C-alpha positions in Angstrom: -54.1 -48.8 39.3 -53.9 -45.4 40.2 -54.0 -42.7 37.3 -51.4 -40.4 36.8 -51.9 -37.0 38.3 -52.4 -33.9 35.9 -49.3 -31.8 35.9 -49.5 -28.7 38.4 -51.1 -25.7 37.4 -47.9 -23.5 37.1 -46.2 -26.3 35.1 -49.1 -26.5 32.6 -48.7 -22.5 32.4 -45.1 -22.7 31.6 -45.7 -25.5 29.0 -48.4 -23.2 27.3 -45.9 -20.3 27.3 -43.3 -21.8 25.9 -45.2 -24.0 23.6 -48.3 -22.8 22.7 -50.6 -24.6 20.6 -49.2 -27.6 18.3 -48.9 -25.2 15.3 -46.8 -22.9 16.7 -44.7 -25.6 18.7 -43.7 -27.3 15.2 -43.1 -23.7 13.9 -40.6 -22.9 17.0 -39.0 -26.4 16.1 -38.4 -25.7 12.7 -37.4 -22.2 13.4 -34.7 -23.6 16.0 -33.4 -26.1 13.3 -33.0 -23.8 10.6 -31.4 -21.2 12.9 -29.0 -24.1 14.2 -28.2 -25.0 10.8 -27.2 -21.2 9.7 -25.4 -20.9 13.0 -23.5 -24.0 12.2 -22.6 -22.8 8.5 -21.4 -19.2 10.0 -19.4 -20.9 12.6 -17.5 -23.3 10.0 -17.1 -20.5 7.5 -15.5 -18.1 10.4 -13.5 -20.4 12.3 -13.7 -23.8 11.7 -12.6 -24.1 8.2 -11.5 -20.3 7.9 -7.6 -19.7 6.8 -5.7 -17.7 9.4 -4.4 -14.0 9.1 -1.0 -15.4 9.4 -0.7 -18.1 6.7 -0.2 -16.3 3.4 -2.4 -15.7 0.8 -2.0 -18.5 -1.6 -3.3 -20.7 1.1 -6.8 -19.2 0.5 -7.3 -20.4 -3.0 -9.7 -23.3 -2.8 -10.5 -22.7 0.7 -14.1 -23.4 2.0 -14.2 -20.9 4.7 -13.3 -17.2 5.2 -9.9 -15.9 4.5 -8.9 -13.7 7.5 -5.7 -13.0 5.8 -7.7 -10.9 3.2 -8.7 -8.4 5.8 -5.2 -7.9 7.1 -4.4 -7.0 3.6 -7.5 -4.9 2.6 -9.3 -3.9 6.2 -7.4 -0.3 6.0 -8.4 0.0 2.1 -12.1 -0.7 3.0 -12.3 1.8 5.9 -10.2 4.8 4.2 -10.0 3.9 0.6 -7.6 6.1 -1.6 -7.1 8.7 1.8 -3.3 8.9 1.3 -2.1 6.0 3.4 0.3 8.3 5.6 -2.2 10.5 6.5 -4.7 7.2 7.8 -4.9 8.7 11.4 -7.1 11.7 10.6 -10.2 9.8 9.1 -9.5 7.3 11.8 -9.7 9.9 14.8 -12.8 11.7 12.9 -14.7 8.4 13.0 -13.7 7.6 16.6 -14.8 10.9 17.6 -18.2 10.8 15.8 -18.8 7.0 16.9 -18.1 8.2 20.6 -20.2 11.2 20.4 -22.7 9.2 18.7 -22.7 6.7 21.4 -22.8 9.4 24.1 -26.0 10.5 22.7 -27.6 7.2 22.7 -26.5 6.4 26.4 -27.6 9.7 27.4 -31.5 9.0 25.8 -31.6 6.0 27.9 -30.5 7.4 31.0 -26.9 5.8 31.4 -25.2 9.2 30.9 -27.0 11.6 33.7 -24.0 13.9 34.1 -23.9 14.7 30.9 -26.3 17.4 30.0 -28.0 18.4 26.7 -26.0 21.7 26.4 -22.8 20.1 26.7 -23.9 17.4 24.0 -24.8 20.4 21.8 -21.4 22.3 22.2 -19.7 19.0 21.7 -22.0 18.7 18.3 -20.8 22.4 17.2 -17.2 21.7 17.9 -17.0 18.1 16.4 -18.7 18.5 13.1 -16.3 21.8 11.8 -13.4 19.6 13.3 -14.1 16.8 11.4 -14.0 18.6 8.1 -10.9 20.6 8.7 -8.9 17.5 10.2 -10.3 15.3 6.8 -9.2 18.6 4.7 -6.0 19.3 6.2 -4.0 22.5 4.6 -3.6 24.0 8.3 -0.8 23.4 10.8 1.5 21.2 8.7 -1.0 18.9 7.9 -1.3 17.6 4.2 -4.4 19.0 2.3 -6.6 16.2 0.8 -9.4 16.9 -1.6 -12.8 15.7 -0.9 -12.9 13.6 -4.1 -10.4 11.4 -2.0 -12.6 11.0 0.9 -13.7 7.3 1.0 -14.9 4.6 3.3 -16.3 4.8 7.0 -15.5 8.8 7.4 -17.5 9.2 4.3 -20.3 6.8 5.9 -20.5 8.5 9.4 -20.3 12.0 7.8 -23.1 11.6 5.6 -25.2 9.6 8.3 -24.3 10.8 12.0 -23.6 14.6 11.0 -26.6 14.6 8.6 -29.0 13.4 11.3 -27.3 15.8 13.9 -28.2 18.5 11.4 -31.5 17.6 10.2 -33.3 17.1 13.7 -33.2 20.6 14.9 -34.2 21.3 11.4 -37.0 18.7 11.8 -38.0 20.2 15.2 -38.8 23.8 13.7 -40.4 22.5 10.9 -42.5 20.7 13.2 -43.5 23.2 15.2 -44.3 25.7 12.5 -46.6 23.1 11.1 -48.4 22.7 14.2 -48.7 26.1 15.4 -51.7 28.4 14.2 -50.5 31.8 15.1 -48.8 32.4 11.6 -50.7 30.8 8.8 -48.3 31.7 6.0 -45.3 29.9 8.0 -47.6 26.9 8.6 -48.9 26.2 5.1 -44.9 26.9 3.7 -43.5 24.3 6.5 -46.8 21.9 5.3 -46.0 22.0 1.5 -42.3 21.6 2.4 -42.6 18.5 4.5 -45.1 17.0 1.7 -43.3 17.4 -0.9 -40.0 16.4 0.5 -41.5 13.3 1.6 -42.9 12.7 -1.4 -39.5 12.8 -3.7 -37.8 9.5 -3.7 -34.4 10.0 -1.9 -32.3 9.1 -5.0 -34.1 12.1 -6.5 -33.0 14.4 -4.0 -29.6 13.3 -3.9 -29.2 13.8 -7.9 -30.8 17.0 -7.2 -28.4 18.1 -4.5 -25.0 16.8 -6.8 -26.3 18.1 -10.1 -28.6 20.9 -9.7 -27.4 22.9 -6.5 -24.2 23.6 -8.1 -25.7 24.9 -11.0 -27.5 27.6 -8.5 -24.1 28.8 -6.9 -22.4 31.8 -8.2 -19.9 31.3 -11.2 -16.7 29.9 -10.2 -17.9 28.6 -7.2 -17.0 24.9 -6.7 -18.9 22.2 -4.2 -17.6 19.2 -3.4 -20.2 16.1 -4.2 -19.7 14.8 -0.8 -20.9 18.2 0.5 -23.7 18.7 -1.7 -24.8 15.4 -0.8 -24.9 16.0 2.8 -26.7 19.2 2.6 -29.2 17.2 0.2 -29.8 14.6 3.3 -30.1 17.2 6.0 -33.0 18.8 4.4 -34.7 15.2 3.3 -34.1 13.9 6.5 -35.4 16.9 8.4 -39.0 16.2 6.8 -39.3 12.6 8.4 -38.3 14.4 11.8 -40.5 16.8 11.5 -43.5 14.6 11.0 -42.4 12.2 14.0 -42.0 15.4 16.4 -45.3 16.4 15.3 -47.0 13.5 15.9 -45.8 13.8 19.8 -47.0 17.5 19.7 -50.6 16.4 18.5 -50.6 13.7 21.1 -50.6 16.5 23.6 -53.5 17.4 25.6 -55.0 20.7 24.5 -54.8 22.0 28.3 -51.3 21.5 28.2 -51.1 25.0 26.5 -54.1 26.5 28.4 -52.0 25.6 31.6 -49.1 27.3 30.2 -50.8 30.3 29.1 -52.8 30.5 32.7 -48.8 30.8 34.2 -48.3 33.4 32.2 -45.8 32.0 29.8 -45.6 33.2 26.5 -45.9 30.8 23.4 -42.4 30.4 22.7 -41.9 29.9 26.4 -44.6 27.1 26.4 -43.4 25.7 23.6 -39.7 25.6 24.8 -40.6 24.4 28.5 -43.8 22.4 28.1 -44.7 21.3 25.0 -41.7 20.2 23.4 -40.2 18.3 26.0 -43.3 16.2 26.2 -43.8 15.9 22.6 -39.9 14.9 22.2 -40.3 12.2 24.9 -43.3 10.7 23.4 -41.8 10.5 19.8 -38.4 9.3 20.9 -39.3 5.9 19.5 -40.7 6.6 16.0 -37.5 9.1 15.9 -35.0 6.4 16.6 -37.0 4.4 13.9 -36.2 7.3 11.4 -32.7 7.5 12.5 -32.0 3.7 11.6 -33.6 3.9 8.2 -31.5 7.2 7.6 -28.4 5.3 8.4 -29.0 2.2 6.5 -30.2 4.4 3.3 -26.9 6.4 3.3 -25.6 3.6 1.4 -27.8 4.9 -1.8 -24.9 7.5 -2.1 -22.9 4.7 -4.1 -25.3 5.5 -7.2 -23.5 9.2 -7.1 -20.0 7.7 -7.6 -19.4 8.9 -3.6 -17.3 6.1 -2.3 -18.9 4.7 0.9 -18.2 1.7 3.0 -20.0 -0.2 0.5 -18.3 1.0 -2.3 -14.5 0.5 -1.0 -15.5 -2.8 0.1 -16.4 -3.4 -3.5 -13.5 -2.0 -4.5 -11.5 -4.0 -2.6 -12.3 -7.4 -4.3 -12.3 -5.8 -7.7 -8.7 -5.7 -8.5 -7.3 -8.4 -10.4 -6.4 -11.4 -8.2 -9.1 -10.6 -5.5 -12.3 -11.7 -7.1 -12.9 -14.6 -4.9 -13.0 -12.7 -1.8 -16.3 -10.5 -2.4 -18.3 -12.4 0.4 -15.6 -11.5 2.9 -15.6 -7.9 1.4 -19.5 -7.8 2.0 -19.5 -9.9 5.3 -17.0 -6.9 6.7 -19.9 -4.3 5.9 -22.7 -6.5 6.8 -21.1 -6.9 10.2 -20.7 -3.0 11.2 -24.3 -2.4 9.6 -25.6 -5.3 11.8 -23.6 -4.1 14.9 -24.4 -0.6 14.4 -28.2 -1.0 13.8 -28.2 -3.2 16.8 -27.0 -0.4 19.1 -29.4 2.2 17.7 -32.6 -0.8 18.0 -31.6 -1.2 21.6 -31.7 2.5 22.2 -35.4 2.6 20.9 -36.1 -0.8 22.9 -34.8 1.0 26.0 -36.9 4.3 25.8 -39.9 2.1 24.6 -39.3 0.3 28.1 -38.8 3.6 30.0 -41.8 5.1 28.5 -43.9 2.0 29.3 -42.6 2.4 33.0 -43.7 5.6 33.1 -47.2 5.2 31.8 -47.4 2.4 34.6 
């Protein structure tokens, strides 16, 4: 009897790549089974056993699946909270513009929007940030004035995350440059003290200082909204982390870069702006994206200050009498939003890492 021939080398390589050792193969099978069970449970809850949004709320009582009617009834409240119902188009426009500009920045970083220059992006940010506050506040051009205490939900989340990150990044770059340079020792030590001190405090402590201590330092009869005070605190807090990411990129550059720039007759400012910073920012982009994801998710901590972001308005939506059984639907809404937004940020980070690896090869 002719013994069976061994499998071809290419086939053995494929099996080894997919299965590996028996232990890793067993772990992969168990993980796949658990993932299949979780996926089936989600599918059953979201679709198979769910209650259609066209059916009345009474049908949701005792249902084992999701109540899609809850989203039809409470989605606008979860998105915009106690903002005047007739003026919901204003926070909707602000959210759409901030999201579109954030996506444009991400695509520009990955090389998808080469026609959109950095100068144009900076001009857009400089126009969008004050325009967002003006549109949300109203009081001009016939718009109804709305106090910041009624800013809730998605607009607050985006203002305290997107705008805070957009303002903290340039401040972080300045701090990184001051800490890296040796021409002005006093400024360098001041930057070190600020960065290490700010990174040594918990974020909640910084938020409490911004909301409760910052107003005490202002002139008498000067009122500052908790949302604005929190935004200021987040800007200074995130800037310290961005500064360390950029400083890591500056330290990774060879000393000959500065010498070559000096040999070309460039001043220190020119060499930093034209030679060192562009390379440092490119090298630190993956770390910056990681810091952006952390800063974006940590914004939900503002709920401890009584500021109603998306998480707080979702909790308020099912806290009303008769709606307590829909807590899972409310938090699923928030979870899906954070999952999708963080997935986009993670994709940007992967694309940057892939492009950096291609350049090094």
